C-alpha positions as CSV (number, residue, x, y, z in Angstrom):
1,M,-65.9,268.9,-37.0
2,R,-67.2,265.5,-38.1
3,I,-70.2,264.1,-40.0
4,E,-71.8,261.0,-38.7
5,R,-75.1,259.1,-39.0
6,F,-78.0,260.5,-37.0
7,Q,-78.8,258.8,-33.7
8,D,-82.2,258.9,-32.0
9,F,-80.9,260.8,-29.0
10,Q,-80.1,263.7,-31.4
11,A,-83.7,264.3,-32.5
12,D,-84.3,267.3,-30.2
13,A,-81.1,269.0,-31.4
14,V,-81.9,268.3,-35.1
15,S,-85.5,269.6,-34.6
16,S,-84.2,272.7,-32.9
17,I,-81.7,273.5,-35.7
18,I,-84.5,273.1,-38.4
19,R,-87.0,275.1,-36.4
20,R,-84.5,277.9,-35.7
21,N,-83.8,278.2,-39.5
22,L,-87.5,278.3,-40.3
23,T,-88.2,281.1,-37.8
24,E,-84.9,283.1,-38.2
25,V,-84.0,282.6,-41.8
26,N,-86.8,281.1,-44.0
27,S,-89.5,283.3,-42.5
28,K,-88.1,286.2,-44.5
29,D,-89.2,284.5,-47.7
30,Y,-92.3,282.6,-46.6
31,P,-95.7,283.5,-45.0
32,E,-96.3,282.8,-41.4
33,D,-98.8,279.9,-42.1
34,I,-96.2,278.0,-44.1
35,I,-93.5,278.5,-41.4
36,R,-96.0,277.4,-38.7
37,S,-96.9,274.3,-40.6
38,L,-93.3,273.3,-41.2
39,F,-92.4,274.1,-37.6
40,E,-95.0,271.5,-36.5
41,H,-93.8,269.0,-39.1
42,F,-90.3,269.1,-37.8
43,A,-91.1,268.2,-34.2
44,P,-88.6,265.7,-32.7
45,E,-91.0,262.8,-33.0
46,N,-91.3,263.4,-36.8
47,I,-87.5,263.6,-37.0
48,L,-87.3,260.2,-35.4
49,K,-90.0,258.8,-37.7
50,N,-88.3,260.2,-40.9
51,A,-84.9,258.9,-39.9
52,Q,-86.2,255.3,-40.0
53,S,-86.6,255.5,-43.8
54,Q,-83.9,258.0,-44.7
55,Y,-80.1,258.3,-44.5
56,T,-79.8,261.1,-42.0
57,F,-76.5,262.8,-41.2
58,V,-75.5,265.3,-38.5
59,V,-72.4,267.5,-38.2
60,I,-70.8,267.4,-34.7
61,Q,-68.6,270.3,-33.7
62,D,-67.3,270.6,-30.1
63,S,-69.6,267.8,-29.1
64,E,-72.7,269.7,-30.3
65,V,-75.0,268.9,-33.3
66,V,-74.7,272.0,-35.6
67,G,-76.2,270.7,-38.8
68,T,-78.2,268.0,-40.5
69,A,-79.1,266.6,-43.9
70,S,-80.9,263.5,-45.2
71,L,-81.2,261.5,-48.3
72,A,-84.7,260.1,-49.0
73,D,-85.8,257.7,-51.7
74,F,-89.3,258.7,-52.8
75,G,-89.3,256.1,-55.6
76,S,-89.7,252.3,-55.6
77,A,-87.3,249.4,-55.4
78,E,-87.4,249.2,-59.2
79,S,-87.1,252.9,-59.8
80,P,-85.4,254.9,-56.9
81,N,-85.9,258.6,-56.8
82,Y,-83.4,260.2,-54.5
83,Y,-83.9,263.6,-52.8
84,A,-81.7,265.6,-50.6
85,V,-83.9,266.8,-47.8
86,T,-83.8,268.8,-44.5
87,I,-80.4,270.4,-45.1
88,F,-80.0,272.9,-42.2
89,V,-77.1,274.4,-40.2
90,L,-77.3,276.5,-37.1
91,P,-78.0,280.0,-38.4
92,E,-75.0,281.6,-36.7
93,L,-72.7,279.1,-38.5
94,H,-74.1,279.8,-42.1
95,G,-71.4,280.5,-44.6
96,Q,-68.7,278.4,-43.0
97,G,-68.9,275.4,-45.4
98,I,-70.9,273.1,-43.1
99,G,-73.8,272.9,-45.5
100,T,-71.5,272.1,-48.3
101,K,-69.9,269.3,-46.3
102,L,-73.4,267.9,-45.5
103,I,-74.6,268.0,-49.1
104,K,-71.4,266.2,-50.2
105,A,-72.1,263.5,-47.6
106,V,-75.6,263.1,-49.0
107,E,-74.3,263.0,-52.6
108,L,-71.7,260.4,-51.7
109,K,-74.4,258.2,-50.2
110,A,-76.6,258.7,-53.3
111,W,-73.8,257.8,-55.7
112,E,-73.0,254.7,-53.5
113,L,-76.6,253.7,-54.0
114,E,-76.1,254.2,-57.8
115,A,-78.4,257.1,-58.1
116,K,-78.4,258.7,-61.5
117,K,-79.4,262.1,-60.0
118,I,-80.3,263.8,-56.8
119,T,-83.3,266.2,-56.6
120,V,-83.8,268.9,-54.0
121,R,-86.7,271.2,-53.3
122,A,-84.7,274.4,-52.7
123,S,-86.3,277.1,-50.6
124,I,-86.1,280.6,-52.0
125,T,-83.5,281.3,-49.3
126,A,-81.3,278.3,-50.4
127,K,-81.5,278.6,-54.2
128,G,-78.1,280.2,-54.6
129,F,-76.5,277.7,-52.3
130,Y,-77.6,274.8,-54.5
131,Q,-76.6,276.6,-57.7
132,K,-73.1,277.0,-56.4
133,L,-73.0,273.2,-55.8
134,G,-74.0,272.4,-59.4
135,Y,-77.7,271.9,-59.0
136,Q,-79.8,273.1,-61.9
137,F,-83.5,273.9,-62.2
138,R,-85.5,270.9,-63.4
139,D,-88.3,272.8,-65.0
140,G,-86.9,276.2,-65.3
141,E,-86.6,278.8,-62.5
142,V,-90.2,278.5,-61.3
143,L,-91.6,278.0,-57.9
144,D,-93.7,274.9,-57.2
145,D,-96.9,274.8,-55.3
146,N,-95.0,274.9,-52.0
147,R,-92.9,277.9,-53.1
148,N,-89.7,275.8,-53.7
149,Y,-87.5,275.4,-56.7
150,V,-87.1,271.9,-57.9
151,M,-83.4,271.4,-58.7
152,E,-81.3,268.4,-59.8
153,K,-77.8,267.3,-60.0
154,K,-76.9,264.5,-62.3
155,R,-74.1,262.0,-61.5
156,A,-70.9,263.0,-63.3
């Protein structure tokens, strides 16, 4: 298993991983309209578009893309605001440490860029995963308007 930077030809595989998680995993915690909207948002062409402005990583296992994660800066050049986004692993491989390796790759890149903290909008489904990795609720354990928890990890 190795982690590498995303390449354009991997967009279909990344889209498929995200969409499978939405329908097979996240759909237990979110209404159908939200899942449908996210499903459309993560079409391959949007994966390609987002990868142009993000540090996107993939996990390769047996020559197959099995996970993805990105680091996005939603701030400005003067005041960066780093977010870990689209962290997904093939559902049948959950619990094998792949997501942890991905988040560590994202964190390493953020710390290289001198980020002071990383923010994540954790789904209801993934809240416990991020807590285990040291992320804490920014504004208390409350859901935002998109039914996500806003969590942060500060640089040690």
